[in-house]
C-alpha positions as CSV (number, residue, x, y, z in Angstrom):
1,M,87.6,98.0,75.2
2,Y,85.2,101.0,75.0
3,I,85.0,101.4,78.8
4,Y,88.7,100.9,79.2
5,S,89.4,103.5,76.5
6,A,87.0,106.0,78.1
7,S,88.3,105.5,81.6
8,Q,89.9,108.4,83.4
9,A,91.1,106.3,86.4
10,L,91.0,102.8,87.8
11,Y,89.2,102.0,91.1
12,P,90.1,98.6,92.4
13,S,88.2,97.3,95.5
14,I,90.3,96.0,98.3
15,Y,87.7,95.4,101.0
16,L,88.3,92.8,103.7
17,N,85.6,91.1,105.7
18,L,85.3,89.4,109.1
19,K,86.0,86.0,107.7
20,E,89.4,87.0,106.5
21,R,90.6,88.4,109.9
22,S,92.3,85.3,110.9
23,D,94.6,84.9,107.9
24,K,96.7,88.1,107.6
25,E,99.1,86.7,105.0
26,R,96.2,85.8,102.7
27,S,94.5,89.2,103.1
28,F,97.9,90.8,102.4
29,R,98.4,88.7,99.2
30,Y,94.9,89.4,98.1
31,V,95.3,93.2,98.4
32,Q,98.7,93.0,96.8
33,A,97.3,91.1,93.8
34,I,94.4,93.5,93.2
35,V,96.6,96.6,93.5
36,A,99.3,95.0,91.3
37,E,96.8,94.2,88.6
38,A,95.3,97.7,88.7
39,Q,98.8,99.2,88.4
40,R,99.7,96.9,85.5
41,I,96.7,98.0,83.6
42,A,97.2,101.6,84.5
43,H,100.7,101.6,83.1
44,K,99.6,100.2,79.8
45,R,97.9,103.5,79.0
46,K,99.8,106.6,77.9
47,P,99.6,108.7,79.9
48,R,99.3,106.3,82.9
49,L,95.8,106.1,84.5
50,P,95.7,107.1,88.1
51,V,94.7,104.3,90.5
52,Y,92.4,105.0,93.5
53,A,91.7,101.9,95.7
54,Y,88.3,101.6,97.4
55,T,88.7,100.3,100.9
56,K,86.9,100.6,104.2
57,I,87.9,100.8,107.9
58,E,85.2,98.6,109.3
59,Y,84.6,94.9,108.7
60,D,80.8,94.9,108.8
61,P,79.3,98.2,109.6
62,R,75.8,97.0,108.6
63,N,75.6,94.4,111.3
64,Y,78.1,95.8,113.9
65,N,78.5,99.4,115.1
66,C,82.1,99.0,116.1
67,S,84.0,96.6,114.0
68,F,87.0,98.7,112.9
69,Y,89.9,97.1,111.1
70,D,92.7,95.9,113.4
71,P,96.2,97.2,113.0
72,Q,97.3,94.4,110.5
73,D,94.3,95.0,108.2
74,L,94.8,98.8,108.3
75,C,98.4,98.3,107.3
76,T,97.3,95.9,104.5
77,T,94.6,98.2,103.1
78,I,96.3,101.6,103.6
79,V,100.1,101.2,104.0
80,L,100.5,98.5,101.3
81,P,98.6,100.3,98.6
82,Y,100.5,103.5,99.4
83,R,103.8,101.8,99.3
84,M,102.8,100.2,96.0
85,G,102.3,103.6,94.5
86,V,98.5,104.1,94.3
87,D,97.4,107.7,93.7
88,G,94.9,107.6,96.6
89,I,92.4,105.6,98.6
90,I,88.7,106.1,98.9
91,L,87.3,105.1,102.3
92,W,83.8,103.7,102.0
93,S,81.3,102.6,104.6
94,S,77.6,102.2,105.2
95,S,75.1,104.8,106.4
96,N,73.3,101.9,108.2
97,G,72.9,102.6,112.0
98,M,74.4,106.0,111.7
99,T,72.2,107.2,114.6
100,Y,74.3,104.9,116.8
101,R,77.6,105.0,114.8
102,C,78.0,108.8,114.1
103,K,79.8,109.8,117.3
104,I,81.8,106.6,117.3
105,L,82.9,107.0,113.7
106,T,83.7,110.7,114.2
107,N,85.8,110.0,117.2
108,F,87.7,107.2,115.3
109,L,88.3,109.4,112.3
110,E,89.4,112.5,114.1
111,E,91.4,111.0,117.0
112,K,92.8,107.9,115.6
113,L,92.6,107.3,111.8
114,G,93.4,110.9,110.8
115,P,96.7,111.0,112.6
116,F,97.5,107.5,111.3
117,L,96.8,108.6,107.7
118,K,98.9,111.7,108.1
119,D,101.8,109.6,109.3
120,V,101.5,107.3,106.3
121,V,101.6,110.2,103.9
122,D,104.5,111.7,105.8
123,G,106.5,108.5,105.1
124,K,106.6,107.1,108.7
125,Y,105.4,103.7,107.4
126,G,107.8,103.6,104.4
127,E,108.2,105.4,101.2
128,R,105.8,105.4,98.3
129,D,107.2,103.3,95.4
130,S,106.6,105.5,92.3
131,D,108.6,103.1,90.0
132,Y,106.1,100.5,88.9
133,N,107.4,97.0,88.8
134,D,104.8,94.3,88.2
135,K,107.2,91.5,89.2
136,K,107.9,92.9,92.7
137,M,106.5,90.8,95.4
138,W,105.9,92.7,98.7
139,D,106.4,90.8,102.0
140,Y,104.0,91.2,104.9
141,D,106.7,91.2,107.5
142,E,108.7,93.9,105.6
143,V,105.7,96.2,104.9
144,C,103.6,95.7,108.1
145,G,105.7,93.8,110.6
146,P,107.9,96.6,111.9
147,Y,105.0,99.0,112.1
148,I,102.2,97.2,113.9
149,S,103.3,98.5,117.3
150,N,103.5,102.0,115.8
151,I,99.9,101.8,114.6
152,T,98.6,101.0,118.1
153,H,100.3,104.0,119.6
154,Y,97.4,106.1,118.4
155,G,95.6,104.8,121.5
156,S,95.0,101.5,123.3
157,S,91.4,101.6,122.2
158,F,92.3,102.3,118.6
159,F,90.3,99.4,117.3
160,I,87.9,98.8,120.2
161,C,84.9,101.0,121.1
162,N,85.0,101.0,124.9
163,D,84.9,104.7,125.9
164,D,82.0,107.1,126.6
165,T,81.3,107.6,123.0
166,T,79.9,104.0,122.7
167,T,77.5,103.8,125.5
168,T,74.5,103.9,123.2
169,A,76.1,101.6,120.6
170,R,75.0,98.0,120.0
171,P,77.7,95.5,120.7
172,G,80.2,94.6,118.0
173,P,81.5,91.1,117.1
């Protein structure tokens, strides 16, 4: 209880990996469960503890230079926590292979992920639920289904490194 009492915020981890790519519903339920538990614990404290979810935008940056999350997993790890009322997300990655990845990552962040995040915060992917309800079950089709085509509008190569910035990169998965 000492660590809990001394905590200023909660930082749940909602990372996804390459093995989970094929089961979008399972990934969605996993992230929902982690965020819901963090929110439940946060609301037990008065005043409520802020919740900042650790996530990433690449499946395996240590082994692949270009393995960015696909639209479904970006929705699951960014839109869902936002809609569930987290106070913020912390994007995390690896410095491994940065000589190869720096230009790719910069392009992805500036041209594609940045505008997407702005649209999330601006409410284009649904409103943030500030009223905590630990019994509410979010539905993948409701949260992500209508928006997947919107996410891809940031560019046809949003999740695939195939432009001039990747000519020196090692191949991804």
